[in-house]
N, C-alpha and C positions, 0 to 999 in steps of 0.2 A: 056692662062691666061684670055683673054676676055671671053672665053666660060664659065669658072668657075664663073666669076662675073655674067654673064647673067643667068646661070642655077640656082645659089643660089638666085639671086635677084628675079627670077621668082617664086621659091619655097616660098620665104618670102611673096611675093605679093599674090600668089595663096592660101596660107594658112591664109591670113588675119593678118599676123604678122607685117605689115607696112601699112601705107596709101600711097597714090600716090607718094608724094615727101618727105616722111619721112624715116628716117633710113639711115645708111651708112655702107660701108664695105671697108676694106683695106687688103693688103697683104704686107709682108716685102719683100724687094728686096736687092740685094747686094749694091745698091746705096742709099737705104732708104726705101721708101714705095710707093705704088700706092693706091690711095684712090678715092672714088667716089666724084664728085663735089657737091657743095652746092645745095640742092634741087633736086638732080638727082632722077628720078623715077626708083627705083631699079628693078622693075618688067619689065622695058622696056629699059634696058641699051644698049648703043652702045659705041664705043671707045671714042667718043667726050665727054663722061660723066665721064671719068677717068682722073686723073691727077697724075703725079709722082713728087716726091721731097725728100728732106732729112728728117731724123727723128728728127733733132734738130732745124729746122727753119720753118718759116711760108711758106705755099704753096698757092699761089694765086688761088682763086676760089675753094679751097678744102672745104669739109664739115666743118660746125662749130664745129663738134666734133673732128677735127684734133688733138687738144691738148690731148684728151683722148687716141686716137690711138697711138700717139707718146709716151706718158707716158707708155702705156702698152708694146710697143716694147723696151723701154729703161729698164724696170724693170722685164720683163719676157722673156721666150724663145719662145713666141708666134710667129707664122709666118702668122697669119691671125686674124683679129678682125671684129666682126659684131655688130652693134648697131641696135636694132629693137624695135618696140612698140607693143608687144603682149598684146592684151586688157585684158585678164583674169589675166595675170601676173601683169599688171599695177593696176587693180582693187584691187588685194590682197596687192600690195605694199602700197596702201593708208590706209590699215587697220592694217598692221602688220610690225614689224621690222625685221622679217625673215620669210621665207616660207619653211615649212617642208612638202614635199610631203607625201601623205598618200597611194599612190599607189606603188606597188612593183617596177615598172620600174623607176619611179622618185626617189624613195628611193635608189635604187641600182646605178643608173647612175649619179645623180647629188647631192643627199643628201640635207641637209639644205642650203638654199640660203639666204645670208644677204641682207637687204634692206638699201641702203645708203640714208641718209636724209641730204639734203643740201639746202642752201638758193637759189642758182642759179643752177638748175638742167641741164642746157644745155650748153655744151662747156666751162665750167669754170675750172680754175686751181684746185679749190676745188674738183670737180668731177674727174678730171684727176688723181689727187693724190690718192683719195680714191679708185677709180676703179682699178688703177694699183696695189695698195697695196693688195687688195682682190684677184685680178687675179694672184697673185704670187702663190696662193695655191688652188684657185677655178677656174673652167672653165667658170663660169657665175656669174654675179651679177646684182641686180636690183637697179635702182635709183628711189626713191619714185615719183610716178606720171609721170614718164618720160619713162622708158623702161629698156631693158636689154643691157648689154655689155657682149660679150662672146669671148673667145680666142680659138685658135686651131692651128694645124699644117697646115691646109688648110681652105678655106672658108667652105667647106663641113663639116669639123671637128668642126668648130665654130658654124655652123648651128645646129648641133645635140643637144647641151644642151638647145638652145632656144626652139626648138621643144618639147623637153622633159619637160622643165619647163612649157610651155604653156599647154601641155596636162595635167600635174599634177594640174595646177591651174584651169583648166576647171572642173576637178573632185572635187577639194575642193569647188569651187563655186557651183557645183551641189549639193554637200552634204549640203552646207549652205542653199540652197533654200528648202531643205527637213528638215531643222532644226535639223541636226544631229551634 
C-alpha cells in the first residue's frame, strides 16, 4: 500500500501535476480510508505522512481535502481518490465552465469534463458535495482555479484521467497560442 502511494505521488511530482506540498491522495479500506497528511509532499512520501481513519469523522492531521475524499467514498464505488493541481487544466478552468478535449485520446478516455465554480474551492462542504455528485458518473472533475479530483479502483487508476486531462489541456493551450 505504501508503495502505491509513493509511486503515484512520484509520478504526480515528476510530471509537474502538483507542487511540493500540494495535492492529496487516499484509498478506501475496510475500516474507512488512508489519506495523506496535511501538507504532505506527495513526491517524497513515507509512512509517517499517511493517516488512517473512518469515512464519517474528522481525522486529525489529515489533508484539508478530507471532506471531499469522504464524500466521494460515501456516494461512489471509488476505492481511491487523488486531488492534483495540473497547471494547464487549472488555466483552462479559469476560462471555461467545461473542458472538451480536442485530441482523440482525451475525447475517447475522459470526454467532456465539468468545471465546478464555488466560493471556497479548498476543503469546503460545497466542494465535497459537488465533486462527489459529479464523480458518480465521471472519473474526473475540475474545481475552478484549484485543481482536479479523480476517482478509481486504485491510485494508479485515479491517476490516469488526471494525466489524460492535463495532456489534453496542453494541446488546447497550444492551439490557443496559435490562435486556432
